[in-house]
C-alpha positions as CSV (number, residue, x, y, z in Angstrom):
1,X,-64.3,-149.3,66.5
2,X,-63.9,-150.9,63.1
3,X,-67.7,-151.1,62.6
4,X,-68.0,-147.4,63.4
5,X,-65.3,-146.4,60.9
6,X,-66.9,-148.7,58.3
7,X,-70.3,-147.1,58.9
8,X,-68.8,-143.6,58.6
9,X,-67.2,-144.6,55.3
10,X,-70.4,-146.0,53.9
11,X,-72.2,-142.8,55.0
12,X,-69.7,-140.6,53.1
13,X,-70.2,-142.7,50.0
14,X,-74.0,-142.4,50.3
15,X,-73.6,-138.7,50.6
16,X,-71.4,-138.5,47.5
17,X,-73.8,-140.7,45.5
18,X,-76.8,-138.6,46.5
19,X,-75.0,-135.4,45.6
20,X,-73.8,-136.9,42.2
21,X,-77.4,-137.9,41.5
22,X,-78.5,-134.3,41.8
23,X,-75.6,-133.0,39.6
24,X,-78.1,-131.3,37.3
25,X,-79.5,-129.2,40.2
26,X,-75.9,-128.2,41.1
27,X,-75.2,-127.2,37.5
28,X,-78.4,-125.1,37.2
29,X,-77.8,-123.4,40.6
30,X,-74.1,-122.7,39.6
31,X,-75.1,-121.2,36.2
32,X,-77.8,-119.0,37.8
33,X,-75.3,-118.0,40.5
34,X,-72.6,-117.2,37.9
35,X,-75.0,-115.0,35.9
36,X,-76.2,-113.2,39.0
37,X,-72.6,-112.7,40.3
38,X,-71.5,-111.3,37.0
39,X,-74.5,-109.0,36.8
40,X,-73.7,-107.7,40.3
41,X,-69.9,-107.4,40.1
42,X,-69.1,-106.5,36.5
43,X,-70.7,-103.1,36.5
44,X,-68.8,-102.0,39.6
45,X,-66.1,-99.6,38.5
46,X,-62.5,-100.4,39.0
47,X,-60.6,-98.6,41.8
48,X,-57.0,-97.9,42.3
49,X,-55.0,-97.4,45.5
50,X,-51.9,-95.2,46.1
51,X,-50.1,-94.9,49.4
52,X,-47.6,-92.5,51.1
53,X,-45.5,-93.5,54.0
54,X,-43.6,-90.8,56.0
55,X,-41.9,-90.5,59.4
56,X,-42.1,-87.2,61.2
57,X,-39.4,-85.9,63.5
58,X,-40.1,-86.9,67.1
59,X,-40.7,-84.0,69.4
60,X,-39.6,-85.8,72.5
61,X,-35.8,-86.0,73.1
62,X,-35.9,-87.1,76.7
63,X,-36.1,-90.6,78.3
64,X,-34.6,-92.3,75.3
65,X,-34.2,-95.9,76.6
66,X,-37.4,-95.8,78.7
67,X,-39.4,-94.6,75.7
68,X,-37.9,-97.3,73.5
69,X,-38.9,-100.0,76.0
70,X,-42.4,-98.5,76.3
71,X,-42.8,-98.4,72.6
72,X,-42.2,-102.1,72.3
73,X,-45.3,-102.7,74.5
74,X,-47.4,-100.2,72.5
75,X,-47.1,-97.2,74.8
76,X,-45.9,-93.8,73.5
77,X,-44.3,-91.9,76.4
78,X,-43.5,-89.0,73.9
79,X,-47.2,-88.0,74.0
80,X,-47.1,-87.9,77.8
81,X,-43.9,-85.9,78.1
82,X,-44.9,-83.1,75.8
83,X,-47.6,-80.5,75.9
84,X,-48.3,-80.9,72.2
85,X,-52.0,-81.2,71.6
86,X,-51.7,-82.7,68.1
87,X,-49.5,-85.7,68.7
88,X,-49.3,-88.3,65.9
89,X,-52.3,-90.4,67.2
90,X,-54.5,-87.4,66.4
91,X,-53.4,-87.1,62.7
92,X,-56.1,-89.5,61.4
93,X,-58.8,-87.3,63.0
94,X,-57.2,-84.3,61.4
95,X,-57.3,-85.8,57.9
96,X,-61.0,-86.8,58.5
97,X,-62.0,-83.3,59.7
98,X,-64.3,-81.1,57.6
99,X,-61.8,-78.3,57.5
100,X,-59.1,-80.6,56.1
101,X,-61.4,-82.1,53.6
102,X,-62.6,-78.6,52.5
103,X,-59.0,-77.8,51.6
104,X,-58.6,-81.1,49.7
105,X,-61.7,-80.5,47.6
106,X,-60.0,-77.5,46.0
107,X,-57.0,-79.5,44.7
108,X,-56.7,-79.5,40.9
109,X,-56.8,-83.0,39.5
110,X,-56.3,-84.5,36.0
111,X,-57.3,-87.9,34.8
112,X,-54.8,-90.3,33.2
113,X,-56.4,-90.1,29.8
114,X,-56.5,-86.3,30.0
115,X,-60.3,-86.0,29.6
116,X,-60.8,-84.7,33.1
117,X,-59.1,-81.5,34.2
118,X,-60.9,-79.8,37.1
119,X,-60.9,-79.6,40.9
120,X,-61.4,-82.6,43.2
121,X,-64.9,-81.4,44.3
122,X,-66.2,-81.2,40.7
123,X,-64.6,-84.5,39.9
124,X,-66.5,-86.2,42.8
125,X,-69.7,-84.5,41.8
126,X,-69.7,-85.0,38.1
127,X,-67.2,-87.7,37.0
128,X,-67.7,-90.6,39.4
129,X,-68.9,-93.8,37.7
130,X,-71.7,-95.5,39.6
131,X,-73.5,-98.9,39.3
132,X,-76.6,-98.5,37.2
133,X,-78.8,-100.8,39.4
134,X,-78.1,-98.6,42.4
135,X,-79.8,-95.6,40.9
136,X,-83.4,-96.7,41.6
137,X,-82.3,-97.9,45.1
138,X,-80.9,-94.5,45.9
139,X,-84.1,-92.8,44.5
140,X,-86.3,-95.0,46.7
141,X,-84.1,-94.2,49.8
142,X,-84.4,-90.5,49.1
143,X,-88.1,-90.6,48.7
144,X,-88.5,-92.6,52.0
145,X,-86.2,-90.2,53.8
146,X,-88.1,-87.2,52.6
147,X,-91.4,-88.7,53.7
148,X,-90.1,-89.7,57.1
149,X,-87.8,-86.8,58.0
150,X,-89.3,-83.9,56.0
151,X,-87.3,-80.9,54.7
152,X,-83.7,-80.6,55.6
153,X,-82.4,-77.7,57.7
154,X,-80.8,-76.1,54.6
155,X,-84.2,-76.2,52.8
156,X,-86.0,-74.7,55.8
157,X,-83.6,-71.8,56.4
158,X,-82.7,-71.1,52.8
159,X,-79.5,-71.9,50.8
160,X,-76.4,-70.3,52.2
161,X,-73.7,-69.4,49.7
162,X,-70.9,-72.0,49.6
163,X,-68.2,-69.3,49.9
164,X,-69.8,-68.1,53.2
165,X,-70.9,-71.4,54.7
166,X,-67.8,-73.5,53.9
167,X,-68.1,-76.7,56.0
168,X,-70.4,-75.0,58.6
169,X,-73.7,-75.7,56.9
170,X,-73.6,-78.5,54.4
171,X,-76.4,-79.7,52.1
172,X,-77.2,-83.3,51.8
173,X,-75.2,-83.7,48.6
174,X,-72.2,-81.9,50.1
175,X,-72.3,-84.1,53.2
176,X,-72.3,-87.2,50.9
177,X,-69.2,-85.9,49.2
178,X,-67.4,-85.3,52.5
179,X,-68.3,-88.8,53.7
180,X,-67.0,-90.2,50.4
181,X,-63.7,-88.4,50.9
182,X,-63.4,-89.8,54.4
183,X,-63.9,-93.3,53.0
184,X,-61.5,-92.9,50.1
185,X,-58.7,-91.0,51.9
186,X,-57.5,-92.5,55.2
187,X,-54.6,-91.9,57.5
188,X,-53.1,-94.3,60.0
189,X,-50.3,-94.0,62.5
190,X,-48.1,-96.8,63.9
191,X,-48.1,-96.3,67.6
192,X,-44.8,-98.0,68.1
193,X,-42.8,-96.3,65.3
194,X,-44.8,-93.2,64.7
195,X,-44.8,-93.8,61.0
196,X,-47.7,-92.2,59.1
197,X,-49.4,-94.0,56.2
198,X,-51.8,-92.2,53.9
199,X,-54.0,-94.4,51.6
200,X,-56.1,-93.1,48.8
201,X,-58.6,-95.2,46.7
202,X,-60.0,-93.7,43.5
203,X,-61.4,-94.7,40.2
204,X,-58.6,-93.0,38.2
205,X,-54.9,-94.0,38.9
206,X,-53.4,-90.5,38.3
207,X,-56.0,-88.7,40.4
208,X,-55.4,-91.3,43.1
209,X,-51.7,-90.6,43.2
210,X,-52.3,-86.9,43.0
211,X,-54.6,-86.9,46.0
212,X,-52.2,-89.0,48.0
213,X,-49.4,-86.5,47.5
214,X,-51.7,-83.5,48.1
215,X,-52.9,-85.1,51.3
216,X,-49.3,-85.6,52.4
217,X,-48.3,-82.0,51.6
218,X,-51.3,-80.5,53.4
219,X,-50.8,-82.7,56.5
220,X,-47.2,-81.7,56.6
221,X,-48.3,-78.0,56.3
222,X,-50.8,-78.5,59.1
223,X,-48.2,-80.1,61.4
224,X,-45.7,-77.4,60.6
225,X,-48.1,-74.5,61.0
226,X,-49.2,-75.9,64.4
227,X,-45.7,-76.6,65.8
228,X,-44.3,-73.2,64.6
229,X,-47.5,-71.2,65.5
230,X,-46.2,-69.7,68.8
231,X,-42.8,-68.9,67.2
232,X,-44.4,-67.2,64.3
233,X,-46.6,-65.1,66.6
234,X,-43.5,-64.1,68.5
235,X,-41.7,-63.3,65.3
236,X,-44.5,-61.0,64.1
237,X,-44.5,-59.3,67.5
238,X,-40.8,-58.7,67.5
239,X,-40.9,-57.6,63.8
240,X,-43.4,-54.9,64.8
241,X,-41.3,-53.8,67.8
242,X,-38.2,-53.7,65.6
243,X,-39.8,-51.6,63.0
244,X,-41.0,-49.2,65.6
245,X,-37.6,-49.0,67.2
246,X,-35.9,-48.4,63.8
247,X,-38.3,-45.5,63.1
248,X,-37.7,-44.0,66.5
249,X,-34.0,-44.3,66.0
250,X,-34.1,-42.8,62.6
251,X,-36.2,-39.9,63.9
252,X,-33.8,-39.3,66.8
253,X,-30.8,-39.4,64.4
254,X,-32.5,-36.8,62.2
255,X,-33.2,-34.5,65.1
256,X,-29.7,-34.9,66.4
257,X,-28.2,-34.2,63.0
258,X,-30.3,-31.1,62.5
259,X,-29.5,-29.7,65.9
260,X,-25.8,-30.3,65.5
261,X,-25.8,-28.6,62.0
262,X,-27.5,-25.6,63.4
263,X,-25.2,-25.2,66.4
264,X,-21.8,-25.8,65.0
265,X,-19.9,-23.1,66.9
266,X,-22.0,-22.9,70.0
267,X,-20.4,-22.2,73.4
268,X,-23.5,-21.8,75.5
269,X,-23.8,-24.4,78.2
270,X,-27.6,-24.8,77.7
271,X,-27.1,-25.6,74.0
272,X,-24.3,-28.1,74.8
273,X,-26.5,-29.7,77.4
274,X,-29.3,-30.0,74.8
275,X,-26.9,-31.6,72.4
276,X,-25.8,-34.1,75.1
277,X,-29.4,-34.9,75.8
278,X,-30.2,-35.5,72.2
279,X,-27.0,-37.7,71.9
280,X,-28.1,-39.7,74.9
281,X,-31.5,-40.2,73.5
282,X,-30.0,-41.2,70.2
283,X,-27.8,-43.8,72.0
284,X,-30.8,-45.2,73.9
285,X,-32.8,-45.5,70.7
286,X,-29.9,-47.3,69.0
287,X,-29.6,-49.7,71.9
288,X,-33.3,-50.4,71.9
289,X,-33.2,-51.0,68.1
290,X,-30.2,-53.4,68.4
291,X,-32.0,-55.3,71.2
292,X,-35.2,-55.7,69.2
293,X,-33.3,-56.7,66.2
294,X,-31.5,-59.4,68.3
295,X,-34.9,-60.6,69.6
296,X,-36.2,-60.7,66.0
297,X,-33.3,-62.9,64.9
298,X,-33.9,-65.2,67.8
299,X,-37.6,-65.5,67.1
300,X,-36.7,-66.2,63.4
301,X,-34.3,-69.0,64.5
302,X,-37.0,-70.4,66.8
303,X,-39.3,-70.9,63.8
304,X,-36.7,-73.0,62.1
305,X,-36.0,-74.8,65.3
306,X,-39.6,-75.8,65.7
307,X,-40.2,-76.7,62.1
308,X,-40.5,-80.5,62.0
309,X,-38.6,-82.6,59.5
310,X,-40.3,-85.3,57.5
311,X,-38.7,-88.4,56.1
312,X,-40.6,-89.7,53.0
313,X,-40.2,-93.4,53.3
314,X,-42.6,-94.2,50.3
315,X,-43.6,-91.6,47.8
316,X,-46.9,-91.9,45.9
317,X,-46.8,-93.6,42.5
318,X,-49.4,-94.0,39.8
319,X,-50.8,-97.5,40.3
320,X,-50.6,-99.8,37.2
321,X,-53.2,-102.4,38.3
322,X,-56.5,-101.9,40.0
323,X,-56.9,-102.7,43.6
324,X,-60.6,-103.7,43.4
325,X,-63.1,-105.0,43.1
326,X,-61.8,-108.6,43.4
327,X,-64.2,-110.0,40.7
328,X,-62.8,-113.5,40.6
329,X,-62.8,-113.8,44.4
330,X,-66.4,-112.5,44.5
331,X,-67.7,-115.0,41.9
332,X,-65.8,-117.9,43.6
333,X,-67.2,-116.9,46.9
334,X,-70.8,-116.8,45.5
335,X,-70.3,-120.2,43.8
336,X,-69.1,-121.7,47.1
337,X,-72.1,-120.3,49.0
338,X,-74.4,-121.6,46.3
339,X,-72.8,-125.1,46.7
340,X,-73.3,-125.0,50.4
341,X,-76.9,-123.8,50.1
342,X,-77.7,-126.5,47.5
343,X,-76.1,-129.2,49.6
344,X,-78.2,-128.2,52.6
345,X,-81.3,-128.1,50.4
346,X,-80.7,-131.7,49.2
347,X,-80.0,-133.1,52.7
348,X,-82.7,-131.0,54.5
349,X,-84.8,-134.1,55.2
350,X,-81.8,-136.0,56.7
351,X,-80.8,-133.0,58.7
352,X,-84.3,-132.5,60.1
353,X,-84.5,-136.2,60.9
354,X,-81.2,-136.1,62.7
355,X,-82.3,-133.1,64.7
356,X,-85.7,-134.6,65.6
357,X,-84.0,-137.9,66.5
358,X,-81.6,-136.3,68.9
359,X,-84.3,-134.2,70.5
360,X,-86.6,-137.2,71.0
361,X,-83.6,-139.2,72.5
362,X,-82.8,-136.4,74.9
363,X,-86.5,-136.3,76.0
364,X,-86.5,-140.0,76.6
365,X,-83.4,-139.8,78.7
């Protein structure tokens, strides 16, 4: 055992000596790696990140203890006990949908230095900083794609006006913008707690915080519109019925008043019967109007009842420091890989000899 440990110690010393003897090679490789790493990472524009954390009101009020136990194991019984089609797990898909992104592209944004003041779509199209060495690569990709795939469907069928097409027929440039938004604006939901987190990454800190807050507002509006949709339809229906009942009552009241004014001293039974008939009709119209008005107030209260409440746990703030890229970590990682590669290159003969020796030994056995 002592001879083995001594042999291993000698081997490590030999390795260290051989590596030290090739220190110039390590230095040259590190300098080249440092230059290449800086060339790659320094032109990459800085990005900032802003987050919003909110907790929506739970729609499920039944099975309290059972739901709590299930939540600890990652199961959400609230989604099973409700007919709600848009439960919290669907919210990330909603934020990533084309219709939602189309709404976000119309948001007015302004840069921190005040030089940019436009909508988010124009900002993504004209004011995004890109890496200069990626320009020829993108051009080559476009040329290859045109040669292999031919004309796009939009080119074949003609350009459709953006106002009419919306997100239905997108050009290649528009599709790239939508994909960029999906990458920079993300939504996640904690299945145990139901907490919604919205993260936005952008090149400008103020625009980053603005889009985070705008996404939160639009997601809240979407959830509210969905949950109150049936109640709002009922409210509009009862509002129409109430207006019709009010007009009928006012017309019956006018007819009854005119008849009574024109037959003040009547003693004929037929005229008295006519007055009673008009009075009964007026009473029926009044009851109908009161009933519809009650239903209208109930429908209005139902809208408020179904409107979800949101607790804002973390509001968006303008980030002070960039979130990426991690330049020092990238350079350090590249230097470490260069060290590993150079070490393998120096000991390639020893490694091959060891591999060949093992293989020949296994064949002999």
